C-alpha positions as MATLAB code, in Angstrom:
seq = 'MIKWHFVIVFFISSLAFGQKLKPKNYSRFDERRAHFGFMLGTNMADFGLYQNADAFAQFGVKSVTTVPQVGGQLGIVSTFRLGSPTIRLRFLPSLSFQERLIQYTYFNVAGKDSLRDTRVASTNLDFPLMFQFRTMRHNNFATYVLGGASYSLDLQSQESKNQDINSPFVKIKRDDFHVQGGFGLEFFSAYFKFGIELKYSQGFINSFIQDNTSVSKPIDLMYNRVWMVSFIFEG';
ca = [
     -10.880    2.510  -10.623;
     -10.907    4.081   -7.161;
     -14.277    5.732   -7.788;
     -15.810    2.288   -8.151;
     -14.568    1.330   -4.686;
     -16.492    4.263   -3.208;
     -19.615    3.298   -5.191;
     -19.418   -0.288   -3.927;
     -18.905    0.839   -0.320;
     -21.862    3.249   -0.541;
     -24.070    0.547   -2.057;
     -23.182   -2.045    0.592;
     -23.575    0.521    3.390;
     -27.008    1.522    2.096;
     -28.150   -2.080    2.041;
     -26.767   -2.839    5.487;
     -28.120    0.202    7.317;
     -31.466   -0.152    5.579;
     -32.044   -3.566    7.149;
     -34.332   -4.235   10.114;
     -32.698   -5.023   13.447;
     -31.497   -8.617   13.750;
     -29.824  -10.646   16.525;
     -26.163   -9.675   16.823;
     -23.454  -12.196   16.088;
     -20.424  -12.107   18.386;
     -22.340   -9.618   20.532;
     -19.575   -9.203   23.138;
     -16.844   -8.351   20.632;
     -16.784   -4.641   21.506;
     -16.490   -5.340   25.245;
     -12.951   -6.690   24.923;
     -10.039   -4.259   25.016;
      -7.812   -6.224   22.618;
      -8.399   -8.365   19.565;
      -5.976  -10.381   17.479;
      -6.079  -11.980   14.077;
      -4.420  -12.140   10.687;
      -4.499  -10.358    7.341;
      -4.170  -11.518    3.743;
      -4.170   -9.113    0.854;
      -3.026   -7.861   -2.494;
      -1.323   -4.629   -3.497;
      -0.563   -2.424   -6.485;
       2.798   -0.664   -6.116;
       4.600    1.996   -8.129;
       6.732    5.104   -7.684;
       5.933    8.772   -7.602;
       8.772    9.487  -10.021;
      10.272   12.860  -10.928;
      12.351   12.921  -14.076;
      15.666   14.756  -14.390;
      14.927   18.099  -16.061;
      17.833   17.590  -18.475;
      17.106   13.932  -19.242;
      16.354   14.560  -22.908;
      19.202   16.978  -23.581;
      21.821   14.877  -21.794;
      20.676   11.292  -22.273;
      18.119   11.337  -25.099;
      15.355   10.206  -22.732;
      11.963   11.672  -23.633;
      10.128   10.288  -20.601;
      10.506    8.026  -17.589;
       7.276    6.513  -16.265;
       6.246    3.794  -13.845;
       3.688    1.064  -14.425;
       1.983   -0.351  -11.275;
       2.481   -4.064  -10.673;
       0.479   -6.505   -8.567;
       1.899   -7.948   -5.355;
       0.669   -9.425   -2.094;
       0.969   -9.192    1.680;
       0.211  -11.081    4.874;
       0.342   -9.946    8.459;
      -0.661  -10.286   12.100;
      -3.350   -7.965   13.438;
      -3.468   -6.483   16.939;
      -6.319   -4.050   17.682;
      -6.744   -2.196   20.979;
      -9.849   -0.322   22.111;
      -9.128    3.214   23.324;
     -11.974    3.883   25.743;
     -14.802    4.241   23.248;
     -15.789    1.126   21.247;
     -15.583    3.238   18.096;
     -11.938    4.352   18.493;
      -9.147    1.807   18.212;
      -5.398    1.568   17.751;
      -4.210   -1.034   15.258;
      -0.721   -2.496   14.890;
      -0.304   -4.697   11.827;
       3.258   -5.978   11.256;
       3.269   -7.561    7.823;
       5.367   -9.016    5.046;
       4.655   -7.496    1.630;
       5.892   -8.409   -1.832;
       6.019   -5.517   -4.292;
       7.267   -4.923   -7.812;
       7.422   -1.772   -9.953;
       8.129   -1.422  -13.654;
      10.062    1.655  -14.837;
       9.785    2.481  -18.532;
      12.247    4.707  -20.424;
      11.291    6.224  -23.763;
      14.361    7.146  -25.826;
      14.510    9.412  -28.835;
      15.490    7.535  -31.965;
      17.013    9.385  -34.914;
      15.054    7.073  -37.225;
      11.888    8.812  -36.028;
      10.531    5.943  -33.933;
      10.836    5.986  -30.155;
      12.548    3.065  -28.452;
      11.540    1.666  -25.071;
      13.572    0.187  -22.263;
      12.195   -1.421  -19.113;
      13.684   -2.137  -15.720;
      12.006   -3.736  -12.733;
      12.441   -2.959   -9.043;
      11.308   -5.693   -6.658;
      10.946   -5.387   -2.886;
      10.215   -7.727   -0.012;
       9.213   -5.443    2.849;
       8.745   -5.838    6.552;
       6.078   -3.210    7.276;
       5.184   -1.870   10.716;
       2.071    0.329   10.384;
       0.471    1.939   13.437;
      -3.029    3.200   12.660;
      -5.925    4.915   14.410;
      -9.262    3.378   13.471;
     -12.545    5.303   13.781;
     -15.517    2.967   13.452;
     -19.255    3.460   13.307;
     -21.465    1.754   15.844;
     -22.625   -1.668   14.731;
     -25.844   -1.989   12.810;
     -26.944   -5.610   13.042;
     -23.749   -7.447   12.045;
     -22.138   -4.696    9.992;
     -19.978   -1.608   10.561;
     -17.737    0.718    8.565;
     -14.591    2.587    9.527;
     -11.862    4.951    8.385;
      -8.261    4.796    9.528;
      -5.045    6.758    9.276;
      -1.502    6.605   10.584;
       2.117    5.989    9.653;
       4.371    3.059    8.838;
       8.042    2.121    8.810;
       9.196   -0.260    6.051;
      12.379   -2.310    5.863;
      13.162   -3.630    2.373;
      14.795   -7.042    2.798;
      15.482   -7.178   -0.935;
      17.115   -3.762   -1.179;
      20.288   -3.615   -3.284;
      21.372   -0.347   -1.656;
      24.896   -1.584   -0.886;
      25.285   -3.969   -3.823;
      27.887   -3.268   -6.504;
      26.487   -2.281   -9.881;
      26.543   -4.614  -12.858;
      28.059   -2.614  -15.735;
      26.440   -4.850  -18.348;
      23.016   -4.869  -16.698;
      22.605   -1.835  -14.394;
      19.697   -1.674  -11.960;
      17.873    1.053  -10.067;
      18.828    1.275   -6.404;
      16.368    2.283   -3.688;
      16.961    2.782    0.018;
      16.424   -0.027    2.455;
      14.478    2.093    4.972;
      11.336    4.079    4.215;
       8.552    5.886    6.083;
       4.949    6.205    4.911;
       1.736    7.967    5.763;
      -1.340    5.781    5.294;
      -5.081    6.179    5.125;
      -8.098    4.160    4.080;
     -11.518    2.774    4.914;
     -13.086   -0.617    5.468;
     -16.164   -2.744    6.027;
     -16.656   -5.168    8.915;
     -18.954   -8.191    9.043;
     -19.582  -10.090   12.285;
     -20.092  -13.849   12.223;
     -20.826  -16.047   15.204;
     -17.185  -16.535   16.230;
     -15.047  -13.981   14.393;
     -15.104  -10.641   12.591;
     -14.274  -10.390    8.893;
     -13.094   -7.110    7.356;
     -12.401   -5.796    3.867;
     -10.095   -2.791    3.738;
      -8.796   -0.422    1.053;
      -5.708    1.556    2.053;
      -3.244    3.942    0.372;
       0.363    4.251    1.507;
       2.586    7.159    0.439;
       6.315    7.352    1.182;
       7.426   10.790    2.337;
      11.200   10.466    1.902;
      13.028   10.166   -1.406;
      13.858    6.459   -1.724;
      15.980    6.817   -4.856;
      19.772    6.360   -4.843;
      21.624    8.189   -7.616;
      24.691    6.165   -8.622;
      25.189    7.594  -12.133;
      24.280    4.530  -14.170;
      22.400    4.685  -17.460;
      19.132    3.763  -15.694;
      19.529    6.200  -12.790;
      20.842    9.356  -14.500;
      17.458   10.276  -16.095;
      15.754   10.120  -12.659;
      15.742   12.868  -10.039;
      13.452   11.668   -7.212;
      11.294    8.627   -6.433;
       8.735    8.071   -3.677;
       7.159    4.711   -2.889;
       3.385    4.490   -3.096;
       1.070    1.512   -2.753;
      -2.645    0.737   -2.955;
      -3.614   -2.220   -0.752;
      -6.734   -4.366   -0.487;
      -6.745   -6.466    2.678;
      -8.948   -9.235    4.066;
      -8.806   -9.206    7.859;
      -9.953  -11.897   10.304;
     -10.143  -11.061   14.042;
     -11.363  -13.089   16.976;
];
């Protein structure tokens, strides 16, 4: 899937930079030191999950896997020019809705594996701080890459909630830290700039809480990871 994103970006870039020079829309955009706007987007979240090495011997679990689920996000964009018009600092506090599906495959003495699912939902306040490196404009088009880090606060975290013996759930930590990177396309209209951005976010601390329930014992470590597609409007 990701390869197709690169193909699309290359195709659009080839078309844009192959065009003849045209009058620039919003020609004074790069002269301003700060720009503000908003972001709407979608995401695909899952876990980088490491299974307990003794999961099969102790609990009869053959495998524990995660299935990415679709979510969404919205945020406020603040972009600051750092001297050069091609280097910027972006702060994008946002609210994101994420869900992950964890699947357990259990050994069955009858010879047929049995499956069990559990879902982990999060409502995050994200605070990413990113450096953006942009090409010079060609007509009304530009591309960029960006990288940085983010702090996330899970408002839906059940970290301190008591377990339900009859219906146990997987606990993850409320606080998490991510490294992020991605690329985007920018299109300039007469009064605003529109951007499409693909970004990957990888948690670098173990977010999993081991509380010795039937759904947590087969798991050793879990790291949050998210693919995000964002639509950004700046004025």
